[in-house]
Steps between C-alpha positions, in 0.01 A plus 500: 500500500703456180873439549680749289853389441774754422679484157813364680303225663341399169848494340627271764212262459563483117878447528695238682669639816859460365414688187331779696813535722728522182264754352548717804876490504535520120556890489784468754651202315496685172646817665789296638568318174510828305682725755729245665533166328535613140762774564697254705488231235598759226796617713610145541481440124683813422789409728592236252529756218706790407194718449576858402328777313601338178348158570580187686663157458535201730826477688431243755676539839747754375348790698508301824862376428615859450335600836667206678843605363446873564686624812315822483162323514617301806608825663146644420334203675717536809442879504117443471483265790728726711266794410195288590624354833647829624192704412255239644708462816488874572130516419425225743702661786348842447153366445523304822622805691242729339214257566600468864507874544169541320343229716604675822246714688651849430326834430437558130531132400233536235685795332830304493321209338384731226837664452664163444293446175622767250811314381289199407201676354651786287593417142834330470635746233425802725668343797807412305524847340498633852790266585693622196477851627619391848797308351598786276847636581463857387165591680394182673407513869715207606823632343432864614426382862818280504701801386341728755585262777861463375464131419614555140707779346327528167173400331459123473304333220347190660396347176829559323704229679455128483470428874304818609258461202437132598425580869305813409266292288467257794401795729236610252356151468485460873317833530236376249454148648523554876144644554343185350712273731422721796122493445504116458694463829276754676192302401663170618600659835140625564384141453712369797287432803541753777457231755854367416663832568298556827595148622869573422476830665355350817794252506751794488602484137643809364421669166798343316428159622126532406605613154738213448291228652147612408499751209757351277377135527138603451562691176782284366294349224406854384869599511595204275213567261579864483861425442406280200268760340746781558786300350295433183402865465858608561646249256268628228540860592560696178376861530711597804841400341404619149391843604801556737779354298388295198727223633813711512751618570698231336232242562523552880124489538418268215285218629344210302186703415705799381730272299208328338334827406818641361563189286149443363376857480801713491705289243209326338650161575161331577633140503785580746262703705239213511777260623576738784130532585471114519801496727330758720189288521703184590693681774189656652316168490789315677529785752123492565495119548789530751325775680163318512674194634634704794166676538335163543759402758435831694131446478515153644734613767263775618186287440370712213283306247 
């Protein structure tokens, strides 16, 4: 019988193994170079210029010096991290509670698991337009309900005041991100061995004890990983804030992403905007490295490879 080799096998015979491997990953490498590496390098180059619509010229570290001396930019950094940590903390708490409830043996559990999905799967713009209606003082449900209950005397514009606008944006971001966290935690909980719970139950351990001593330790690596992913998504969140407030009122909801967009696109200061983008990359890289360090510690503590 004649041995008929496939075209791929013939190709492997005619090429060294290393060259064949590079040939297979070449499309992915080209994609990364064009979509990721080149724009990042161009952004880094522009950060040393005063690029605008009329042209560009080299200015060295001037853009970075201006940022370092800007009190407003430092406030934006603090506001961004506060926005991120507050939103992620609430998402983790709600996600943990939601996953625990969805993992319980209750009637209609399948329906509840489906109902938790809409905030995550519907288009962001549609969801935020819905929140705009909810926050409206003249005909919004929240203001109208508060007046009906006697909590406020007149219509309240949630997005018109600095503090209320900031926390309103946080609520909307939590609404969008909690379903993803909940589903990840639910998947992790379903992977915990039932034998552990049964052994603890036989020993007389209550539900709260089993939750603290079995559930949380078993899913802790997932909690830490989800916290990192959620933090990065929240840090880079643009649509939620832009649709609700565009960074206002009086910069109360302006994060680094919003500030960079306003500078580079709104004011056509591409060089200054690029410098802000580089700062964002550095901050996220540092934050991710710190988080990965702690993740490695947690994985070692719980024996996860």
